[in-house]
C-alpha positions in Angstrom: 29.8 -0.3 -28.7 27.3 1.7 -26.7 27.7 1.2 -23.2 24.5 -0.3 -21.1 25.8 -2.5 -18.6 26.7 -1.3 -15.1 29.3 -2.6 -12.8 29.6 -2.7 -9.5 32.3 -4.2 -7.0 31.2 -4.2 -3.2 31.6 -5.8 0.2 28.4 -7.8 0.7 28.8 -8.0 4.8 29.2 -11.0 7.1 26.7 -14.0 6.5 23.7 -13.7 6.7 24.1 -11.0 9.6 22.9 -7.9 7.1 19.3 -9.7 7.2 19.6 -10.2 10.7 19.7 -6.6 12.0 23.5 -6.6 13.4 24.4 -3.2 14.4 27.6 -2.9 12.7 26.1 -3.7 9.3 24.3 -0.6 9.4 26.4 1.6 6.8 26.3 -1.6 4.4 22.8 -2.2 4.5 21.7 1.8 4.1 24.2 1.7 0.9 22.4 -1.4 -0.4 18.9 -0.2 0.1 20.1 2.8 -1.4 22.0 1.7 -4.5 19.4 1.1 -6.9 18.3 4.8 -6.8 21.6 5.5 -8.4 21.3 2.7 -10.8 19.0 2.2 -14.1 16.7 -1.1 -13.6 18.4 -4.0 -15.3 17.0 -6.5 -17.7 19.2 -9.2 -15.5 21.6 -9.2 -12.8 24.8 -11.3 -12.8 26.7 -12.0 -9.7 30.7 -13.1 -9.6 30.9 -14.8 -6.3 33.6 -15.1 -3.8 31.5 -17.9 -2.1 32.0 -20.2 -5.3 34.8 -21.8 -6.6 35.5 -24.5 -9.6 37.7 -26.0 -11.7 36.6 -23.6 -14.9 34.3 -20.7 -14.7 30.8 -21.7 -14.3 27.3 -20.4 -14.5 24.5 -20.9 -12.7 21.6 -22.2 -15.2 18.6 -23.0 -13.5 15.3 -21.4 -14.4 14.2 -21.0 -10.7 17.4 -21.7 -8.7 17.0 -23.0 -5.4 18.6 -21.6 -2.1 22.0 -22.6 -0.8 22.7 -21.5 2.7 26.6 -21.5 2.7 27.2 -21.0 6.3 26.7 -22.2 9.5 26.1 -21.8 13.3 23.6 -19.1 13.3 20.1 -18.7 14.1 17.5 -20.8 12.7 15.8 -17.5 10.8 19.0 -17.3 9.0 18.2 -20.9 7.1 14.9 -19.7 6.0 15.3 -16.6 3.8 13.7 -16.8 0.8 15.3 -14.9 -2.5 13.0 -16.2 -5.1 14.1 -14.2 -8.3 14.0 -16.6 -11.5 17.2 -17.4 -13.5 18.0 -16.7 -17.1 18.8 -20.0 -18.6 19.9 -18.1 -21.7 22.1 -15.4 -20.2 24.3 -18.0 -18.8 24.6 -20.1 -22.1 25.7 -16.9 -23.8 28.3 -16.1 -20.8 29.7 -19.2 -22.0 30.2 -18.9 -25.1 31.5 -15.8 -24.9 33.9 -17.2 -22.6 34.4 -20.2 -25.0 35.0 -17.8 -27.7 37.7 -16.4 -25.6 39.5 -19.9 -25.2 38.5 -20.0 -21.7 36.8 -23.1 -20.7 33.4 -22.8 -19.0 30.4 -25.0 -18.4 26.6 -24.3 -16.7 25.6 -25.7 -13.5 22.0 -26.4 -13.2 21.7 -27.8 -9.7 23.3 -25.0 -7.2 21.6 -22.5 -5.9 21.7 -19.1 -5.3 24.6 -18.6 -2.8 24.7 -15.6 0.3 26.7 -13.4 -1.9 23.9 -13.0 -4.1 21.1 -13.3 -1.9 22.2 -11.2 1.0 22.6 -8.0 -1.3 19.8 -8.5 -3.6 17.7 -9.0 -1.0 18.1 -5.6 0.4 18.6 -4.3 -3.1 15.5 -5.8 -4.9 13.8 -7.2 -2.5 10.8 -8.0 -5.0 12.9 -10.6 -6.5 11.9 -10.3 -9.7 14.6 -9.4 -12.2 16.2 -12.9 -13.4 19.7 -13.7 -11.7 22.7 -15.7 -12.7 25.9 -16.1 -10.7 29.3 -16.7 -12.1 31.8 -19.0 -10.1 35.8 -17.9 -9.5 38.4 -20.1 -11.0 40.3 -22.4 -8.3 43.3 -21.6 -7.5 42.6 -18.0 -7.1 45.1 -16.8 -9.6 44.8 -13.0 -10.0 45.7 -12.5 -13.9 43.2 -15.2 -14.7 40.3 -13.4 -13.1 41.0 -10.1 -14.8 41.5 -11.9 -18.2 37.6 -13.7 -17.0 36.3 -10.4 -17.1 38.0 -9.2 -20.2 36.6 -12.1 -21.9 33.1 -10.8 -21.2 33.2 -7.3 -22.3 30.5 -7.9 -25.2 28.3 -7.6 -21.8 28.6 -3.9 -22.0 26.3 -3.2 -24.7 23.8 -5.5 -22.9 21.3 -3.5 -20.2 22.9 -5.7 -17.3 23.9 -5.6 -14.1 27.0 -7.1 -13.0 27.9 -7.5 -9.1 31.1 -8.3 -8.0 30.1 -9.7 -4.7 33.2 -9.8 -2.5 34.5 -8.1 0.5 37.7 -5.3 0.0 38.6 -6.3 3.8 38.1 -10.1 4.8 40.5 -11.1 7.7 37.9 -12.9 9.8 40.4 -13.1 13.2 40.5 -9.1 12.6 36.6 -9.0 12.2 35.9 -10.4 15.5 38.6 -9.8 17.6 36.9 -8.3 20.7 39.9 -5.8 21.0 39.6 -4.7 17.3 38.3 -1.2 16.7 37.7 0.6 13.5 41.0 2.3 13.7 43.3 0.3 11.8 46.0 1.9 9.7 47.6 -1.4 8.2 43.7 -1.7 6.5 43.1 2.0 5.6 47.0 1.7 3.5 45.3 -1.3 1.5 41.9 0.6 1.4 43.8 3.2 -0.6 45.8 1.5 -2.4 42.5 -0.3 -3.9 41.0 3.5 -4.3 44.1 4.2 -5.9 44.6 1.8 -8.5 40.7 1.4 -9.4 39.8 5.2 -9.6 43.9 7.0 -10.4 44.9 8.0 -13.5 46.6 5.0 -14.8 45.8 3.3 -18.3 43.9 0.3 -18.0 47.1 -1.8 -18.8 48.8 -0.8 -15.7 45.8 -0.7 -13.9 45.3 -4.4 -14.6 48.7 -5.3 -13.7 48.5 -3.6 -10.4 45.4 -5.8 -9.6 47.4 -8.6 -10.9 50.2 -7.6 -8.8 48.0 -7.3 -5.6 50.4 -8.6 -2.9 52.8 -6.0 -3.2 50.2 -3.5 -2.4 50.8 -2.4 1.6 49.2 -4.9 4.2 47.6 -7.2 1.0 48.0 -10.2 3.1 46.9 -9.0 6.5 43.5 -7.8 4.4 43.2 -10.8 2.6 45.0 -14.3 3.7 42.7 -15.4 1.1 42.1 -13.5 -1.6 38.8 -15.1 -2.9 37.2 -12.1 -1.6 39.1 -9.6 -3.8 38.9 -11.6 -7.1 35.1 -10.6 -7.8 36.8 -6.9 -7.8 39.7 -8.0 -10.7 36.6 -9.4 -12.8 34.7 -6.3 -12.8 38.1 -4.4 -13.6 38.5 -6.3 -16.2 35.3 -5.9 -17.7 35.2 -2.5 -17.5 37.8 -1.7 -18.9 38.0 2.0 -17.9 38.2 3.7 -14.1 35.7 3.2 -11.7 34.4 5.7 -9.0 34.3 5.3 -5.5 30.7 4.9 -4.2 31.4 3.4 -0.6 33.6 4.1 1.9 32.9 3.1 5.4 33.0 0.9 7.9 31.1 -3.4 8.1 32.0 -5.3 11.2 34.1 -2.0 12.6 36.5 -2.4 9.5 37.0 -0.1 6.4 35.3 -1.2 3.5 34.9 0.3 0.0 32.3 -0.4 -2.8 33.1 0.9 -6.9 31.2 1.3 -9.7 32.1 1.5 -13.3 
């Protein structure tokens, strides 16, 4: 099977702050704006969003999705951001079919809009908003093995010219982000980021790689970096789908904390 799909996991930034010009997002903003230059232009974009959890995997199926401002407490202009990309109902149906073929119950949601896990990075990457885009939810309960299996069930997508984005955050401890005493130097976070890099890019079999991710809580300072793992799970979907080692394509600070991105 020819590998046409491009798969990326990245740290999408804090809410709408990248669009609002928050200075501690500069490295991430530059990375997002330059990312399309290293990619082939896709025919469609699938985003696995850290900001959507359902009992069963659910795919956004509207032909023209609305905006879902899933944050609060920001200036009014944060609620005026528009990303009018079309949806892709046919791709949504095919994804549900792939999951059901692999004995994973799934459904389509025709009403939900784009959340900021999609519209913030894509506004930076593809501001023309002219590439059909859809989202796939996480599975409520946040079981790591289930999310690796979710990715494996979608491996037929690798033959299509699709950009698959795991939109999460490789460090997601909210208290540490906004602690006024917090600085970039953070050996606990460094240890976890280094473990992720070793796991996703190192000399392991795919089975070993998947098992390390499934057992991610055993990694150094795992629960410090992810008190709740919803921002890590899109990585597990991507790795299960890619079925090969990743390349590290971003390693810098966002909100004064080291965060990373991978490409397969």
